[in-house]
C-alpha positions in Angstrom: -0.1 0.2 0.0 3.1 2.3 1.1 4.0 2.7 -2.7 0.3 3.4 -4.1 0.1 6.8 -5.3 -3.5 8.1 -4.2 -5.3 11.0 -6.3 -8.1 12.0 -4.5 -11.0 14.3 -6.0 -13.2 15.4 -3.2 -16.1 17.4 -4.8 -18.3 19.7 -3.3 -21.8 18.8 -5.3 -24.7 21.4 -6.2 -22.5 24.5 -6.5 -24.8 27.3 -7.5 -27.7 27.0 -5.6 -27.5 29.2 -3.1 -25.6 32.0 -1.4 -25.0 30.2 1.3 -23.7 26.9 -0.3 -21.5 29.1 -2.6 -19.8 30.2 0.8 -19.7 26.9 2.6 -18.4 25.5 -0.5 -15.7 28.1 -0.8 -14.8 28.4 2.0 -13.9 24.1 1.9 -12.0 25.1 -1.0 -9.9 27.4 0.8 -9.3 25.1 3.7 -8.2 22.5 1.1 -11.4 20.0 2.4 -12.8 20.3 -1.1 -11.2 20.6 -4.4 -13.0 20.5 -7.2 -17.0 21.5 -7.7 -19.7 20.7 -9.6 -21.9 23.5 -11.0 -25.9 23.3 -11.1 -26.1 26.1 -14.0 -30.5 26.2 -13.1 -29.5 26.8 -9.3 -30.4 30.4 -8.3 -27.1 31.6 -7.7 -25.3 30.0 -10.7 -24.1 33.0 -11.8 -22.1 34.2 -8.2 -20.9 30.7 -8.4 -19.1 31.3 -11.3 -17.5 34.6 -10.3 -16.3 32.5 -7.2 -14.8 30.1 -9.3 -13.3 32.4 -11.4 -11.9 34.4 -8.2 -10.2 31.5 -5.8 -9.0 29.7 -9.4 -11.7 26.0 -8.4 -11.9 23.5 -10.6 -15.4 23.2 -12.0 -17.5 21.3 -13.4 -21.0 20.6 -15.1 -24.0 19.0 -12.2 -26.0 18.0 -14.9 -29.6 18.5 -13.8 -32.8 17.4 -14.9 -35.1 16.3 -12.1 -35.0 20.1 -9.6 -36.7 23.3 -10.7 -36.7 24.4 -13.9 -35.1 23.8 -17.4 -32.5 26.7 -18.3 -33.5 25.5 -22.1 -36.3 28.1 -23.2 -38.0 25.7 -25.8 -38.7 23.9 -23.1 -39.7 25.5 -20.4 -43.3 26.0 -21.1 -43.8 22.4 -22.9 -42.2 19.8 -22.6 -42.1 16.5 -20.8 -40.0 16.8 -18.6 -42.3 19.4 -16.6 -45.2 18.5 -13.5 -48.3 19.9 -14.6 -46.7 22.8 -11.4 -44.1 23.6 -14.6 -40.8 22.3 -12.8 -38.7 19.1 -13.5 -40.5 15.4 -11.9 -37.9 15.6 -9.2 -35.6 13.0 -7.7 -38.1 10.0 -7.8 -41.0 11.8 -9.9 -38.0 11.8 -13.1 -37.8 8.5 -12.9 -41.7 7.4 -12.5 -41.8 9.3 -15.5 -39.4 8.0 -17.8 -40.2 4.2 -16.6 -43.7 5.2 -18.0 -41.8 5.9 -20.9 -43.3 9.1 -20.4 -39.7 11.3 -21.2 -38.5 12.4 -24.8 -35.4 11.9 -24.9 -34.9 14.6 -27.8 -35.8 16.9 -25.5 -33.6 15.4 -22.5 -30.8 15.5 -24.7 -31.7 19.6 -26.2 -31.7 20.3 -22.4 -28.0 18.7 -21.6 -26.7 20.6 -24.4 -28.5 23.7 -23.1 -27.0 23.2 -19.9 -23.3 22.5 -21.5 -23.5 25.8 -23.1 -25.0 28.1 -20.3 -22.1 26.5 -18.3 -19.8 27.7 -21.3 -21.5 31.4 -21.2 -20.9 31.1 -17.0 -17.4 29.6 -17.1 -15.9 30.9 -20.0 -15.2 27.2 -20.7 -16.1 23.9 -21.3 -16.8 21.6 -18.0 -13.8 19.2 -17.7 -16.2 17.1 -15.9 -20.2 16.7 -15.9 -22.0 14.4 -13.6 -25.8 14.0 -12.9 -28.3 15.7 -10.0 -29.6 13.1 -8.2 -27.3 10.9 -10.5 -30.0 10.9 -13.5 -27.5 10.1 -15.7 -26.9 6.3 -15.4 -31.1 6.2 -15.4 -31.9 3.6 -18.7 -32.5 5.5 -22.0 -30.6 8.8 -20.4 -27.4 7.0 -19.7 -27.2 7.1 -23.8 -28.4 10.4 -24.5 -25.9 11.9 -21.5 -23.0 9.5 -22.9 -23.4 11.5 -26.7 -23.5 14.8 -24.8 -20.0 14.3 -23.3 -19.2 13.1 -26.7 -20.1 15.5 -28.9 -18.6 18.4 -26.5 -15.3 16.5 -26.1 -16.0 16.4 -22.0 -13.9 13.3 -21.3 -15.0 12.5 -17.1 -18.4 11.6 -15.6 -19.1 10.4 -12.2 -20.4 6.3 -11.7 -21.6 5.9 -9.1 -20.7 2.6 -7.7 -19.8 2.5 -4.3 -17.3 -0.1 -2.7 -18.7 -1.7 0.8 -22.0 -0.1 0.7 -24.0 -3.4 1.2 -21.9 -3.4 4.9 -23.3 0.3 5.7 -26.2 -0.7 7.9 -26.0 2.5 9.9 -28.6 3.6 5.8 -32.3 3.8 6.2 -33.8 1.2 4.4 -36.1 3.5 2.0 -33.2 5.3 1.3 -30.3 2.1 0.9 -33.6 0.9 -2.0 -32.8 3.9 -3.6 -29.0 3.6 -3.2 -29.5 0.2 -4.6 -31.1 1.2 -7.9 -28.2 3.8 -8.6 -26.2 1.2 -8.0 -27.4 -1.1 -10.2 -28.4 1.5 -13.2 -24.5 2.4 -12.8 -23.6 -1.1 -13.6 -25.7 -1.1 -16.8 -23.9 2.4 -17.3 -20.6 0.9 -18.2 -20.5 -0.2 -21.1 -21.9 2.7 -22.8 -19.9 5.1 -21.3 -16.8 2.9 -21.8 -18.3 2.9 -25.6 -18.3 6.6 -25.9 -14.7 7.1 -25.2 -15.7 9.0 -21.6 -13.7 8.0 -18.3 -13.8 8.1 -14.4 -12.2 7.5 -11.5 -10.8 4.0 -10.1 -13.1 4.6 -6.8 -16.6 6.4 -6.3 -17.4 7.2 -2.6 -19.9 9.4 -1.3 -23.1 7.8 -1.0 -22.6 6.0 2.8 -21.0 9.0 3.9 -23.9 11.7 3.0 -25.1 14.7 5.8 -25.6 13.1 9.4 -23.6 10.0 8.3 -20.2 11.5 7.8 -17.6 11.5 10.3 -13.9 11.4 10.0 -13.8 7.9 10.6 -16.7 7.2 8.3 -14.3 8.8 5.2 -11.5 6.8 6.4 -12.7 3.8 6.3 -15.0 3.9 2.9 -11.9 5.1 1.6 -8.7 2.4 2.8 -11.5 -0.4 2.3 -11.9 0.6 -1.5 -8.2 0.7 -2.1 -7.6 -2.1 -0.1 -10.4 -3.6 -2.6 -9.0 -1.8 -6.0 -5.5 -3.0 -5.5 -7.0 -6.4 -4.4 -8.3 -6.8 -7.9 -5.6 -4.4 -9.8 -2.3 -5.2 -7.7 0.1 -4.0 -10.3 -1.4 -0.4 -9.9 1.0 2.5 -8.6 -2.0 5.1 -9.1 -5.2 5.2 -8.2 -7.8 7.8 -8.6 -11.1 8.6 -5.8 -13.7 10.5 -6.7 -15.3 11.4 -3.0 -18.7 13.3 -3.2 -19.7 15.9 -0.6 -22.4 18.4 -0.4 -21.0 20.9 2.5 -23.0 24.0 2.8 -24.1 26.5 5.5 -28.2 25.8 5.7 -30.1 27.7 3.2 -32.6 30.4 4.1 -36.1 30.4 2.1 -36.4 32.1 0.1 -32.8 32.4 -1.4 -32.1 29.0 -3.4 -33.2 25.9 -5.2 -33.3 25.9 -8.6 -36.5 27.4 -9.3 -38.5 26.5 -6.8 -36.7 27.4 -3.3 -34.7 25.4 -1.2 -34.9 21.5 -0.8 -35.5 20.5 3.4 -32.1 18.6 2.6 -30.7 22.0 2.1 -32.1 23.7 4.8 -31.4 21.3 7.5 -28.0 20.7 9.3 -26.9 18.6 7.9 -25.1 20.1 5.0 -23.0 22.7 7.6 -22.1 19.1 9.2 -20.7 18.1 6.1 -18.8 21.2 5.7 -17.2 20.7 9.8 -16.3 17.2 8.8 -14.3 18.2 6.0 -12.8 20.7 7.5 -11.2 18.8 10.6 -7.5 19.3 10.8 -7.0 15.7 11.2 -8.7 14.1 8.3 -6.4 16.9 6.1 -3.2 15.4 8.1 -4.6 11.6 7.9 -5.0 12.4 3.6 -1.2 13.9 3.9 -0.2 10.3 6.2 -1.1 8.3 3.2 0.1 9.8 0.5 -3.0 11.1 -0.9 -2.8 13.8 -3.1 -5.8 16.2 -3.4 -6.8 17.2 -7.1 -9.3 17.9 -10.0 -10.0 16.1 -12.8 -7.7 18.0 -14.8 -5.0 16.6 -13.2 -5.7 12.9 -13.7 
């Protein structure tokens, strides 16, 4: 293990969601606790987030959103299969239900994804080096093909495939959430071939479901990383480097009406769980542990 070089990308998701989320993520970046961010371009504070990324030189990618708030593509804002009767996206579970019933038009999904890439470029001045999906929509059936086409068209090399080693042993995750996670995992397994065919890459290891919100602790980040590295080296013993993405959601709690992606902030964003993540990630013992284990924090462009 000592010889192994570990590159760790700690990605703060939902950048642009609200001013307090942005502030929390920036504080984490400046403290060396987050090394990369994923921007919601339909977030109410997306322009502010892009400005902060520029000011502090924060590596930034696109958090493609098809499930929360409003589309960014003008044509789709009024009449599209992506919207519910209130005129917003269908929601985390609603999107999955509509998809399974065959109600979503994939050309509209593609149109919206491209519009989000274009808006990202407008806000930041460059294409996203990596692009993943808010609430893991990018690995869903049908969507995965369209998502891969968009990445290939724009030459976006990296994404996220949320298959987390050791997830099955996490007995602290409530059953309803675990069912959702296992669905995400199954969808991810079925996505690997599609992304591979399109020449898209992702880190060797993904961590983030077992460490979300109140479940995050220095200890469980550590045991997740250690267990994942152990499993990886047993499968690929000759490897000299291993890359890991740790997905995190730090921030200060949203205060309505500020925040959200068009509908105001959700419960998770107003809760103390994001503050808990921020405080955990900033703990000095986590940082010193990285150093002793030869773990280098980086972003996708450093891979």
